[in-house]
N, C-alpha and C positions, 0 to 999 in steps of 0.2 A: 655531907655535901662539902666539897673543898672550897678554898678561898676564891678561886676563879669564878665558880658557879654561884657564889653568893653575890657577885656583882651583876645582878640581873635587872630585869625590866618590869617588875610588878610593884605596886605600892599597896600598903595595907589599907583596909577600909576605915573610914571615920564614921561616926554615927550618922552624919549627913555628908554627902560628897558635895563640896563647894567648888565650882569652877574657879580656876586661877588661884587656888589655895594649895600650897605644897602639902602632900601627904607623907607620913612617915613610912620608910621602907618596912616591908614585912620580913619575918625571919626566913621565909621561903625564897625571897628574891632580894632585889634592891638595886641600887644605883644605876638606873637608866631612865631618862625622861621621855616626853612624847616623841614625835618624829622630829629629829634634828635636821635642819636644812630644808624643811618642808614648806609647802604652801597650803592655803586653806582649800579644802574640798568643797565642791558645789553640793547644794542640797540634792539628794537623790542620786549622786554620782556613784556611790557605793552603798546601795540600799540594804545590803546584808551585814553591814558593820554593826556591832553591838558593844555597848559599854557595860561592864559588870561592876557591881557596887563594891567589890573588894579591891577595886583599883586596877583591874585588868581589862583587856579587850577580848573580842571574840568575833565569830562569824556565824551566820545562820546556816548550819549544815542542812537542816530541814526547818520548816516554819515553827517547830516546837523544840528543836534541839540546837544548842550553841556549842560550837567547837572552840576550845580554848587550850591553855597550857596546863599541864599537870601541876606545876609549881604554884598555880594560882588557887588551887583548892587543897583541902586538908584530908582527902580520902574519899571513899565511895560510900553511897547510901542515901537515904532520904535526907533532904536538905531544903528547908524553906527560907533560908537566911539571905539568899542572893537575889538581888534585883537586876534584871536586864533592862537596859534602856536602848531603844532602837527607833529608827524612822526619822532621825534628825542629825544634822551636823552640829547644831548648837545644843549643848546639854541643858541649857536654861530654857529651851523652847517649850511653850505650852502645848505644842503638838507632839511632844515626845511620847512614845509608847513605852510603858513600864509594866513588866510582868515578873512575878516572883518565880523562883525555882521550886521544883518539887523533888528532884533527885540529881545526884552527881555521880559520875563514874570516872574515877581517875585511872589512867592507863595501868593495866595489870603489870606488876613488877617494877613500877616506877620507884627509884630510890635516889633521885636527885641528879642522875647522870644518864642522859638519853631518855627515850620513851616519854618525852615531855608533851603529852596531849591528854585532854580530858573532855568529857561531854557533860553538859548541863541541860536537864530536861526542864521545860517551862510549864507553868500551870495551865497555859492555854496557847494555842498557835498565834504567831504574829503574821499577819497577812502582808508579807513583804517577800521580794525575790530572795532566793537562797544562792549560796556560792558553792559550786561543785568542787570536788577535790580531785587532785591529780591521782590517777591510779597506776601510772607508769612513770618512768624517769624521763619521758620524752620532753617534758617542759622544765626540767631542772637545769636550765641554762638561759643565757640571754640577760635581758634587763627586767627586773621585777618592780612592782609597785608595793609600797607599804603604806599603811594608814593607821592613825590612832590619835587618842586624846592625851597621850603621855607628854612628858616634858619636852620642850623645844631646845633645851640645852642641858648638859650634864649637871645634875643637882637641882634642876629647876622644878617647877610645880606642874600639876595637871593643867591641861588646856581646856578652855571652854569650847573651842571649835575643833572639829576634826581636821587634822593635817594629813597631807599625803606627800610622798617623795618617791623617787626612783633610785634603785640600787642595782648594780651589776653583779652577776654571779661571780663567786670567788671559788677556785678549785680547792679540793680537799688538801692537796699538797701545800698550797699557799696558806690556807687557813691553819694548817698544822704548824707552820712556821711561827704563828702567833700563839697558838694554844697548846701545842704539843699533844700529850696523851689525854688532855682534858676533852679534846674533841672526839666524838664518836662518829667517824665518817659514814658508817652504814646507816645511821639514824639521824644525822644532822646535815644541813646544807648551809653554806655561808654566803653572804652578800655584803658588798660595801665598796667604797672607793679607796684605793691605796693611800690617797692623801687625806682621807677622812672627810669630815664636814657634813656628811649625810648619813643618817642612821636612825633606827628606832631607839627608844630610851626608856627611862623610868616611867611606868604606867602604861607601856605599850604591850607588855607581856600577854600572850594568848591571842593577840591579833593576827590577822592573816598576812602573808606575803603572797602575791598573786601576779599573774600575767595573762595575756590573751592566748587562747589556744589556736589551732589552725583554722577554726571556724569563726574566730573573732570573739569568742565568749571568754569571760573571765574564768580562770581556774586557779584554785589555791594550791601552791606548791610548798608553802612553809608556814610555821607557827612561830611567832616571836618567842624566843627562848632565853638566850643569855649572851654575854660578851663582857669585855672589860671596858668600863666607862661608856661614853656615848660619842660616836663619831670620831674616835681617836685615829690618827694615822696608823696603818698597818694592823689594826684590830677590827676586823669586819664583824658584823652582827652574825650570830649563830641562830639558826632556825631549825625547828623540828622538820625533818624531811617527810612530808605528808604521804608521798607515794609509798614509802616503806611500810606505813601503818594503815593504808587506805582500806584494805580488806577487813582488818581488825576493827577499824573505826566504824565502817558500815554495818558490820555484824553487831557490834555493841549498840549502835544507835537503834537498830531494828529491835533489839531486845529490851530497850528501856521502857 
């Protein structure tokens, strides 16, 4: 993994995750906080959002499978060490639903560049709405919503409350001006403001980037993956392009 891609958006797990306490970056990711420039999400606004105990985000692909980033996990196989927290915007809420993992599937061929997706199977279903994934490039444009419990500023700590923000699509050509050959255009999609100020950050890795489809339903188009710093001018966030891997994700989920 090169230098650019170590400046990412996941934080390592502590024995107990404490809201408002800064977590140390993992070797798989690092330096990006929760949603920078965001506002607090309302309870139930994004019911498929999941917080993972290793310090990443995720979304409910099905009621028993979480879609997250490959760099948030350490490989594939049986795994009971991850706790998924769902159903709340406040991580300290007594209403939080907490379910252990049973199995992890990291994207086949993942080597730190591109293919940044993974699935986590839970011990039991969570009775909450799921987030459908984009299966074509039709929605890889416009303005997206991002949400997470990551840092609200570069170098900051995990947030207690779920934050949300909107970021516009950035073309591959513009994104490559910032990242050059580190960007994998066929597998990644970029979003952010040219002046910076709004972005995902440390602790947001694995969380969804989504928008409304033509029927008004939410659809996931990206997975928080990497970038340089948080919300810096001319350095947009880089997200796994979900439509590229949709068929593979669905087949993998069906086989877990």
